[in-house]
N, CA, C, O and CB atoms as a CASP TS submission, in Angstrom:
PFRMAT TS
TARGET T0000
AUTHOR 0000-0000-0000
METHOD Language model
MODEL 1
PARENT N/A
ATOM      1  N   MET     1       0.862  -1.172   0.000  1.00  0.00           N
ATOM      2  CA  MET     1       0.000   0.000   0.000  1.00  0.00           C
ATOM      3  C   MET     1       0.904   1.230   0.000  1.00  0.00           C
ATOM      4  O   MET     1       1.736   1.393   0.892  1.00  0.00           O
ATOM      5  CB  MET     1      -0.978   0.001   1.235  1.00  0.00           C
ATOM      6  N   ASN     2       0.740   2.092  -0.999  1.00  0.00           N
ATOM      7  CA  ASN     2       1.576   3.283  -1.071  1.00  0.00           C
ATOM      8  C   ASN     2       0.959   4.423  -0.248  1.00  0.00           C
ATOM      9  O   ASN     2      -0.113   4.275   0.338  1.00  0.00           O
ATOM     10  CB  ASN     2       1.766   3.718  -2.542  1.00  0.00           C
ATOM     11  N   ALA     3       1.655   5.550  -0.220  1.00  0.00           N
ATOM     12  CA  ALA     3       1.212   6.674   0.607  1.00  0.00           C
ATOM     13  C   ALA     3      -0.109   7.262   0.127  1.00  0.00           C
ATOM     14  O   ALA     3      -0.901   7.748   0.934  1.00  0.00           O
ATOM     15  CB  ALA     3       2.274   7.756   0.624  1.00  0.00           C
ATOM     16  N   THR     4      -0.353   7.222  -1.188  1.00  0.00           N
ATOM     17  CA  THR     4      -1.619   7.743  -1.705  1.00  0.00           C
ATOM     18  C   THR     4      -2.785   6.917  -1.184  1.00  0.00           C
ATOM     19  O   THR     4      -3.784   7.466  -0.718  1.00  0.00           O
ATOM     20  CB  THR     4      -1.618   7.750  -3.244  1.00  0.00           C
ATOM     21  N   GLN     5      -2.657   5.614  -1.263  1.00  0.00           N
ATOM     22  CA  GLN     5      -3.716   4.728  -0.778  1.00  0.00           C
ATOM     23  C   GLN     5      -3.884   4.842   0.728  1.00  0.00           C
ATOM     24  O   GLN     5      -5.005   4.835   1.236  1.00  0.00           O
ATOM     25  CB  GLN     5      -3.418   3.282  -1.158  1.00  0.00           C
ATOM     26  N   THR     6      -2.777   4.948   1.435  1.00  0.00           N
ATOM     27  CA  THR     6      -2.836   5.081   2.886  1.00  0.00           C
ATOM     28  C   THR     6      -3.500   6.388   3.293  1.00  0.00           C
ATOM     29  O   THR     6      -4.310   6.418   4.220  1.00  0.00           O
ATOM     30  CB  THR     6      -1.438   4.997   3.483  1.00  0.00           C
ATOM     31  N   GLY     7      -3.154   7.468   2.597  1.00  0.00           N
ATOM     32  CA  GLY     7      -3.758   8.770   2.899  1.00  0.00           C
ATOM     33  C   GLY     7      -5.253   8.773   2.624  1.00  0.00           C
ATOM     34  O   GLY     7      -6.034   9.305   3.414  1.00  0.00           O
ATOM     35  N   LEU     8      -5.654   8.175   1.497  1.00  0.00           N
ATOM     36  CA  LEU     8      -7.073   8.089   1.170  1.00  0.00           C
ATOM     37  C   LEU     8      -7.803   7.247   2.208  1.00  0.00           C
ATOM     38  O   LEU     8      -8.879   7.630   2.667  1.00  0.00           O
ATOM     39  CB  LEU     8      -7.272   7.499  -0.237  1.00  0.00           C
ATOM     40  N   LEU     9      -7.243   6.124   2.578  1.00  0.00           N
ATOM     41  CA  LEU     9      -7.866   5.261   3.580  1.00  0.00           C
ATOM     42  C   LEU     9      -7.991   5.966   4.925  1.00  0.00           C
ATOM     43  O   LEU     9      -9.018   5.855   5.594  1.00  0.00           O
ATOM     44  CB  LEU     9      -7.064   3.974   3.742  1.00  0.00           C
ATOM     45  N   ALA    10      -6.953   6.689   5.320  1.00  0.00           N
ATOM     46  CA  ALA    10      -6.996   7.415   6.593  1.00  0.00           C
ATOM     47  C   ALA    10      -8.080   8.481   6.583  1.00  0.00           C
ATOM     48  O   ALA    10      -8.829   8.621   7.549  1.00  0.00           O
ATOM     49  CB  ALA    10      -5.639   8.056   6.890  1.00  0.00           C
ATOM     50  N   GLY    11      -8.163   9.229   5.494  1.00  0.00           N
ATOM     51  CA  GLY    11      -9.193  10.251   5.389  1.00  0.00           C
ATOM     52  C   GLY    11     -10.590   9.661   5.426  1.00  0.00           C
ATOM     53  O   GLY    11     -11.480  10.197   6.087  1.00  0.00           O
ATOM     54  N   LEU    12     -10.783   8.557   4.716  1.00  0.00           N
ATOM     55  CA  LEU    12     -12.101   7.920   4.702  1.00  0.00           C
ATOM     56  C   LEU    12     -12.466   7.337   6.076  1.00  0.00           C
ATOM     57  O   LEU    12     -13.613   7.434   6.512  1.00  0.00           O
ATOM     58  CB  LEU    12     -12.137   6.815   3.640  1.00  0.00           C
ATOM     59  N   LEU    13     -11.496   6.744   6.738  1.00  0.00           N
ATOM     60  CA  LEU    13     -11.775   6.191   8.067  1.00  0.00           C
ATOM     61  C   LEU    13     -12.113   7.289   9.075  1.00  0.00           C
ATOM     62  O   LEU    13     -12.997   7.116   9.914  1.00  0.00           O
ATOM     63  CB  LEU    13     -10.576   5.381   8.563  1.00  0.00           C
ATOM     64  N   LEU    14     -11.412   8.411   8.991  1.00  0.00           N
ATOM     65  CA  LEU    14     -11.751   9.529   9.867  1.00  0.00           C
ATOM     66  C   LEU    14     -13.153  10.044   9.560  1.00  0.00           C
ATOM     67  O   LEU    14     -13.912  10.392  10.464  1.00  0.00           O
ATOM     68  CB  LEU    14     -10.723  10.662   9.720  1.00  0.00           C
ATOM     69  N   GLY    15     -13.478  10.086   8.289  1.00  0.00           N
ATOM     70  CA  GLY    15     -14.814  10.526   7.903  1.00  0.00           C
ATOM     71  C   GLY    15     -15.895   9.564   8.360  1.00  0.00           C
ATOM     72  O   GLY    15     -16.960   9.989   8.809  1.00  0.00           O
ATOM     73  N   ILE    16     -15.628   8.273   8.248  1.00  0.00           N
ATOM     74  CA  ILE    16     -16.604   7.273   8.679  1.00  0.00           C
ATOM     75  C   ILE    16     -16.844   7.377  10.185  1.00  0.00           C
ATOM     76  O   ILE    16     -17.960   7.164  10.659  1.00  0.00           O
ATOM     77  CB  ILE    16     -16.126   5.852   8.309  1.00  0.00           C
ATOM     78  N   ALA    17     -15.798   7.704  10.925  1.00  0.00           N
ATOM     79  CA  ALA    17     -15.955   7.880  12.367  1.00  0.00           C
ATOM     80  C   ALA    17     -16.929   9.016  12.679  1.00  0.00           C
ATOM     81  O   ALA    17     -17.605   8.996  13.708  1.00  0.00           O
ATOM     82  CB  ALA    17     -14.595   8.157  13.021  1.00  0.00           C
ATOM     83  N   VAL    18     -16.996   9.995  11.794  1.00  0.00           N
ATOM     84  CA  VAL    18     -17.896  11.131  11.981  1.00  0.00           C
ATOM     85  C   VAL    18     -19.262  10.863  11.348  1.00  0.00           C
ATOM     86  O   VAL    18     -20.262  11.469  11.733  1.00  0.00           O
ATOM     87  CB  VAL    18     -17.280  12.402  11.384  1.00  0.00           C
ATOM     88  N   ALA    19     -19.297   9.953  10.378  1.00  0.00           N
ATOM     89  CA  ALA    19     -20.460   9.778   9.507  1.00  0.00           C
ATOM     90  C   ALA    19     -21.581   8.937  10.127  1.00  0.00           C
ATOM     91  O   ALA    19     -22.015   7.948   9.536  1.00  0.00           O
ATOM     92  CB  ALA    19     -20.024   9.144   8.222  1.00  0.00           C
ATOM     93  N   VAL    20     -22.021   9.310  11.251  1.00  0.00           N
ATOM     94  CA  VAL    20     -23.153   8.616  11.863  1.00  0.00           C
ATOM     95  C   VAL    20     -24.384   9.507  11.911  1.00  0.00           C
ATOM     96  O   VAL    20     -25.391   9.162  12.528  1.00  0.00           O
ATOM     97  CB  VAL    20     -22.793   8.147  13.270  1.00  0.00           C
ATOM     98  N   ASN    21     -24.291  10.671  11.245  1.00  0.00           N
ATOM     99  CA  ASN    21     -25.390  11.633  11.343  1.00  0.00           C
ATOM    100  C   ASN    21     -25.924  12.110  10.006  1.00  0.00           C
ATOM    101  O   ASN    21     -26.341  13.264   9.905  1.00  0.00           O
ATOM    102  CB  ASN    21     -24.948  12.808  12.126  1.00  0.00           C
ATOM    103  N   GLY    22     -25.930  11.271   8.968  1.00  0.00           N
ATOM    104  CA  GLY    22     -26.596  11.630   7.726  1.00  0.00           C
ATOM    105  C   GLY    22     -25.743  12.347   6.698  1.00  0.00           C
ATOM    106  O   GLY    22     -24.520  12.212   6.666  1.00  0.00           O
ATOM    107  N   PHE    23     -26.442  13.133   5.838  1.00  0.00           N
ATOM    108  CA  PHE    23     -25.804  13.757   4.680  1.00  0.00           C
ATOM    109  C   PHE    23     -24.681  14.723   5.027  1.00  0.00           C
ATOM    110  O   PHE    23     -23.653  14.695   4.350  1.00  0.00           O
ATOM    111  CB  PHE    23     -26.827  14.475   3.883  1.00  0.00           C
ATOM    112  N   PRO    24     -24.810  15.576   6.038  1.00  0.00           N
ATOM    113  CA  PRO    24     -23.667  16.448   6.377  1.00  0.00           C
ATOM    114  C   PRO    24     -22.412  15.640   6.729  1.00  0.00           C
ATOM    115  O   PRO    24     -21.298  16.041   6.391  1.00  0.00           O
ATOM    116  CB  PRO    24     -24.035  17.367   7.554  1.00  0.00           C
ATOM    117  N   ALA    25     -22.592  14.530   7.394  1.00  0.00           N
ATOM    118  CA  ALA    25     -21.445  13.683   7.722  1.00  0.00           C
ATOM    119  C   ALA    25     -20.864  13.047   6.460  1.00  0.00           C
ATOM    120  O   ALA    25     -19.655  12.832   6.377  1.00  0.00           O
ATOM    121  CB  ALA    25     -21.853  12.591   8.730  1.00  0.00           C
ATOM    122  N   PHE    26     -21.718  12.744   5.473  1.00  0.00           N
ATOM    123  CA  PHE    26     -21.222  12.239   4.192  1.00  0.00           C
ATOM    124  C   PHE    26     -20.318  13.270   3.538  1.00  0.00           C
ATOM    125  O   PHE    26     -19.269  12.923   2.996  1.00  0.00           O
ATOM    126  CB  PHE    26     -22.393  11.881   3.253  1.00  0.00           C
ATOM    127  N   LEU    27     -20.715  14.531   3.585  1.00  0.00           N
ATOM    128  CA  LEU    27     -19.884  15.583   2.999  1.00  0.00           C
ATOM    129  C   LEU    27     -18.547  15.695   3.731  1.00  0.00           C
ATOM    130  O   LEU    27     -17.506  15.907   3.110  1.00  0.00           O
ATOM    131  CB  LEU    27     -20.621  16.931   3.035  1.00  0.00           C
ATOM    132  N   VAL    28     -18.588  15.550   5.051  1.00  0.00           N
ATOM    133  CA  VAL    28     -17.347  15.569   5.830  1.00  0.00           C
ATOM    134  C   VAL    28     -16.460  14.403   5.397  1.00  0.00           C
ATOM    135  O   VAL    28     -15.250  14.572   5.246  1.00  0.00           O
ATOM    136  CB  VAL    28     -17.646  15.494   7.360  1.00  0.00           C
ATOM    137  N   THR    29     -17.043  13.229   5.196  1.00  0.00           N
ATOM    138  CA  THR    29     -16.290  12.062   4.749  1.00  0.00           C
ATOM    139  C   THR    29     -15.660  12.316   3.384  1.00  0.00           C
ATOM    140  O   THR    29     -14.499  11.976   3.158  1.00  0.00           O
ATOM    141  CB  THR    29     -17.197  10.828   4.692  1.00  0.00           C
ATOM    142  N   LEU    30     -16.415  12.904   2.493  1.00  0.00           N
ATOM    143  CA  LEU    30     -15.918  13.207   1.158  1.00  0.00           C
ATOM    144  C   LEU    30     -14.739  14.172   1.214  1.00  0.00           C
ATOM    145  O   LEU    30     -13.732  13.970   0.536  1.00  0.00           O
ATOM    146  CB  LEU    30     -17.033  13.790   0.298  1.00  0.00           C
ATOM    147  N   VAL    31     -14.866  15.211   2.015  1.00  0.00           N
ATOM    148  CA  VAL    31     -13.790  16.203   2.133  1.00  0.00           C
ATOM    149  C   VAL    31     -12.548  15.585   2.767  1.00  0.00           C
ATOM    150  O   VAL    31     -11.434  15.804   2.291  1.00  0.00           O
ATOM    151  CB  VAL    31     -14.259  17.414   2.964  1.00  0.00           C
ATOM    152  N   LEU    32     -12.731  14.819   3.830  1.00  0.00           N
ATOM    153  CA  LEU    32     -11.584  14.192   4.489  1.00  0.00           C
ATOM    154  C   LEU    32     -10.906  13.180   3.571  1.00  0.00           C
ATOM    155  O   LEU    32      -9.680  13.061   3.576  1.00  0.00           O
ATOM    156  CB  LEU    32     -12.022  13.510   5.788  1.00  0.00           C
ATOM    157  N   GLY    33     -11.689  12.457   2.790  1.00  0.00           N
ATOM    158  CA  GLY    33     -11.106  11.534   1.826  1.00  0.00           C
ATOM    159  C   GLY    33     -10.280  12.254   0.778  1.00  0.00           C
ATOM    160  O   GLY    33      -9.196  11.794   0.420  1.00  0.00           O
ATOM    161  N   ALA    34     -10.775  13.373   0.284  1.00  0.00           N
ATOM    162  CA  ALA    34     -10.043  14.160  -0.703  1.00  0.00           C
ATOM    163  C   ALA    34      -8.753  14.724  -0.116  1.00  0.00           C
ATOM    164  O   ALA    34      -7.713  14.725  -0.774  1.00  0.00           O
ATOM    165  CB  ALA    34     -10.919  15.295  -1.232  1.00  0.00           C
ATOM    166  N   ILE    35      -8.824  15.199   1.112  1.00  0.00           N
ATOM    167  CA  ILE    35      -7.620  15.717   1.776  1.00  0.00           C
ATOM    168  C   ILE    35      -6.605  14.599   1.969  1.00  0.00           C
ATOM    169  O   ILE    35      -5.412  14.790   1.733  1.00  0.00           O
ATOM    170  CB  ILE    35      -7.974  16.358   3.140  1.00  0.00           C
ATOM    171  N   GLY    36      -7.076  13.440   2.394  1.00  0.00           N
ATOM    172  CA  GLY    36      -6.186  12.291   2.555  1.00  0.00           C
ATOM    173  C   GLY    36      -5.535  11.893   1.243  1.00  0.00           C
ATOM    174  O   GLY    36      -4.350  11.561   1.207  1.00  0.00           O
ATOM    175  N   LEU    37      -6.308  11.925   0.163  1.00  0.00           N
ATOM    176  CA  LEU    37      -5.765  11.599  -1.153  1.00  0.00           C
ATOM    177  C   LEU    37      -4.691  12.599  -1.566  1.00  0.00           C
ATOM    178  O   LEU    37      -3.637  12.203  -2.064  1.00  0.00           O
ATOM    179  CB  LEU    37      -6.884  11.566  -2.199  1.00  0.00           C
ATOM    180  N   LEU    38      -4.944  13.882  -1.366  1.00  0.00           N
ATOM    181  CA  LEU    38      -3.967  14.907  -1.727  1.00  0.00           C
ATOM    182  C   LEU    38      -2.678  14.778  -0.919  1.00  0.00           C
ATOM    183  O   LEU    38      -1.583  14.893  -1.470  1.00  0.00           O
ATOM    184  CB  LEU    38      -4.564  16.291  -1.525  1.00  0.00           C
ATOM    185  N   VAL    39      -2.807  14.544   0.366  1.00  0.00           N
ATOM    186  CA  VAL    39      -1.628  14.382   1.215  1.00  0.00           C
ATOM    187  C   VAL    39      -0.828  13.163   0.773  1.00  0.00           C
ATOM    188  O   VAL    39       0.400  13.211   0.713  1.00  0.00           O
ATOM    189  CB  VAL    39      -2.035  14.251   2.699  1.00  0.00           C
ATOM    190  N   GLY    40      -1.518  12.080   0.466  1.00  0.00           N
ATOM    191  CA  GLY    40      -0.835  10.877  -0.003  1.00  0.00           C
ATOM    192  C   GLY    40      -0.109  11.107  -1.313  1.00  0.00           C
ATOM    193  O   GLY    40       1.010  10.626  -1.495  1.00  0.00           O
ATOM    194  N   ARG    41      -0.734  11.839  -2.230  1.00  0.00           N
ATOM    195  CA  ARG    41      -0.089  12.140  -3.520  1.00  0.00           C
ATOM    196  C   ARG    41       1.155  12.998  -3.322  1.00  0.00           C
ATOM    197  O   ARG    41       2.161  12.801  -4.003  1.00  0.00           O
ATOM    198  CB  ARG    41      -1.075  12.857  -4.465  1.00  0.00           C
ATOM    199  N   VAL    42       1.091  13.948  -2.394  1.00  0.00           N
ATOM    200  CA  VAL    42       2.264  14.783  -2.111  1.00  0.00           C
ATOM    201  C   VAL    42       3.381  13.920  -1.546  1.00  0.00           C
ATOM    202  O   VAL    42       4.538  14.070  -1.940  1.00  0.00           O
ATOM    203  CB  VAL    42       1.910  15.926  -1.123  1.00  0.00           C
ATOM    204  N   LEU    43       3.052  13.023  -0.632  1.00  0.00           N
ATOM    205  CA  LEU    43       4.064  12.155  -0.032  1.00  0.00           C
ATOM    206  C   LEU    43       4.667  11.192  -1.046  1.00  0.00           C
ATOM    207  O   LEU    43       5.842  10.840  -0.940  1.00  0.00           O
ATOM    208  CB  LEU    43       3.463  11.374   1.121  1.00  0.00           C
ATOM    209  N   ASP    44       3.880  10.763  -2.027  1.00  0.00           N
ATOM    210  CA  ASP    44       4.382   9.888  -3.084  1.00  0.00           C
ATOM    211  C   ASP    44       5.187  10.651  -4.126  1.00  0.00           C
ATOM    212  O   ASP    44       5.864  10.037  -4.950  1.00  0.00           O
ATOM    213  CB  ASP    44       3.232   9.169  -3.755  1.00  0.00           C
ATOM    214  N   GLY    45       5.126  11.960  -4.104  1.00  0.00           N
ATOM    215  CA  GLY    45       5.825  12.770  -5.089  1.00  0.00           C
ATOM    216  C   GLY    45       5.070  12.897  -6.404  1.00  0.00           C
ATOM    217  O   GLY    45       5.646  13.321  -7.405  1.00  0.00           O
ATOM    218  N   GLU    46       3.803  12.540  -6.418  1.00  0.00           N
ATOM    219  CA  GLU    46       2.987  12.612  -7.627  1.00  0.00           C
ATOM    220  C   GLU    46       2.321  13.981  -7.786  1.00  0.00           C
ATOM    221  O   GLU    46       1.778  14.288  -8.848  1.00  0.00           O
ATOM    222  CB  GLU    46       1.925  11.520  -7.605  1.00  0.00           C
ATOM    223  N   LEU    47       2.362  14.793  -6.745  1.00  0.00           N
ATOM    224  CA  LEU    47       1.744  16.118  -6.783  1.00  0.00           C
ATOM    225  C   LEU    47       2.751  17.115  -6.239  1.00  0.00           C
ATOM    226  O   LEU    47       3.230  16.973  -5.114  1.00  0.00           O
ATOM    227  CB  LEU    47       0.407  16.157  -5.961  1.00  0.00           C
ATOM    228  N   ASP    48       3.074  18.132  -7.043  1.00  0.00           N
ATOM    229  CA  ASP    48       4.062  19.129  -6.656  1.00  0.00           C
ATOM    230  C   ASP    48       3.352  20.377  -6.139  1.00  0.00           C
ATOM    231  O   ASP    48       2.639  21.046  -6.887  1.00  0.00           O
ATOM    232  CB  ASP    48       4.988  19.479  -7.846  1.00  0.00           C
ATOM    233  N   VAL    49       3.546  20.682  -4.881  1.00  0.00           N
ATOM    234  CA  VAL    49       2.905  21.849  -4.276  1.00  0.00           C
ATOM    235  C   VAL    49       3.907  22.959  -3.988  1.00  0.00           C
ATOM    236  O   VAL    49       3.591  23.904  -3.266  1.00  0.00           O
ATOM    237  CB  VAL    49       2.194  21.450  -2.992  1.00  0.00           C
ATOM    238  N   SER    50       5.109  22.854  -4.544  1.00  0.00           N
ATOM    239  CA  SER    50       6.127  23.861  -4.259  1.00  0.00           C
ATOM    240  C   SER    50       5.715  25.240  -4.761  1.00  0.00           C
ATOM    241  O   SER    50       6.094  26.247  -4.163  1.00  0.00           O
ATOM    242  CB  SER    50       7.452  23.459  -4.885  1.00  0.00           C
ATOM    243  N   GLY    51       4.949  25.304  -5.844  1.00  0.00           N
ATOM    244  CA  GLY    51       4.465  26.590  -6.344  1.00  0.00           C
ATOM    245  C   GLY    51       3.480  27.241  -5.390  1.00  0.00           C
ATOM    246  O   GLY    51       3.449  28.464  -5.258  1.00  0.00           O
ATOM    247  N   LEU    52       2.686  26.433  -4.733  1.00  0.00           N
ATOM    248  CA  LEU    52       1.719  26.962  -3.779  1.00  0.00           C
ATOM    249  C   LEU    52       2.374  27.416  -2.482  1.00  0.00           C
ATOM    250  O   LEU    52       1.896  28.331  -1.812  1.00  0.00           O
ATOM    251  CB  LEU    52       0.667  25.921  -3.479  1.00  0.00           C
ATOM    252  N   LEU    53       3.474  26.760  -2.144  1.00  0.00           N
ATOM    253  CA  LEU    53       4.155  27.078  -0.895  1.00  0.00           C
ATOM    254  C   LEU    53       5.200  28.177  -1.053  1.00  0.00           C
ATOM    255  O   LEU    53       5.814  28.593  -0.071  1.00  0.00           O
ATOM    256  CB  LEU    53       4.807  25.841  -0.343  1.00  0.00           C
ATOM    257  N   GLY    54       5.407  28.653  -2.287  1.00  0.00           N
ATOM    258  CA  GLY    54       6.354  29.733  -2.517  1.00  0.00           C
ATOM    259  C   GLY    54       7.771  29.254  -2.649  1.00  0.00           C
ATOM    260  O   GLY    54       8.694  30.068  -2.648  1.00  0.00           O
ATOM    261  N   ARG    55       7.980  27.940  -2.764  1.00  0.00           N
ATOM    262  CA  ARG    55       9.307  27.397  -2.948  1.00  0.00           C
ATOM    263  C   ARG    55       9.395  26.796  -4.336  1.00  0.00           C
ATOM    264  O   ARG    55       8.386  26.617  -5.018  1.00  0.00           O
ATOM    265  CB  ARG    55       9.640  26.349  -1.865  1.00  0.00           C
ATOM    266  N   GLY    56      10.598  26.491  -4.739  1.00  0.00           N
ATOM    267  CA  GLY    56      10.755  25.799  -6.011  1.00  0.00           C
ATOM    268  C   GLY    56      11.494  26.637  -7.032  1.00  0.00           C
ATOM    269  O   GLY    56      12.719  26.558  -7.123  1.00  0.00           O
ATOM    270  N   ARG    57      10.783  27.431  -7.793  1.00  0.00           N
ATOM    271  CA  ARG    57      11.405  28.186  -8.885  1.00  0.00           C
ATOM    272  C   ARG    57      12.109  29.430  -8.356  1.00  0.00           C
ATOM    273  O   ARG    57      11.580  30.173  -7.529  1.00  0.00           O
ATOM    274  CB  ARG    57      10.355  28.582  -9.932  1.00  0.00           C
ATOM    275  N   ASP    58      13.314  29.625  -8.863  1.00  0.00           N
ATOM    276  CA  ASP    58      14.051  30.859  -8.562  1.00  0.00           C
ATOM    277  C   ASP    58      13.825  31.831  -9.704  1.00  0.00           C
ATOM    278  O   ASP    58      13.840  31.437 -10.871  1.00  0.00           O
ATOM    279  CB  ASP    58      15.583  30.582  -8.355  1.00  0.00           C
ATOM    280  N   ARG    59      13.618  33.076  -9.384  1.00  0.00           N
ATOM    281  CA  ARG    59      13.412  34.074 -10.440  1.00  0.00           C
ATOM    282  C   ARG    59      14.688  34.743 -10.799  1.00  0.00           C
ATOM    283  O   ARG    59      14.706  35.613 -11.670  1.00  0.00           O
ATOM    284  CB  ARG    59      12.401  35.108 -10.023  1.00  0.00           C
TER
END
């Protein structure tokens, strides 16, 4: 299991822990899953966020 899969699983599990109260909890699960996926992609090196963080390119 790579970091992307682990991050997605962690986000979904955190969301499921909250998801006992209907549709708003589903939205929380969806958001946490997306955040977990993004974090996993960054850790795998598949997503470059250096432009967002102000690092990377020298002018």
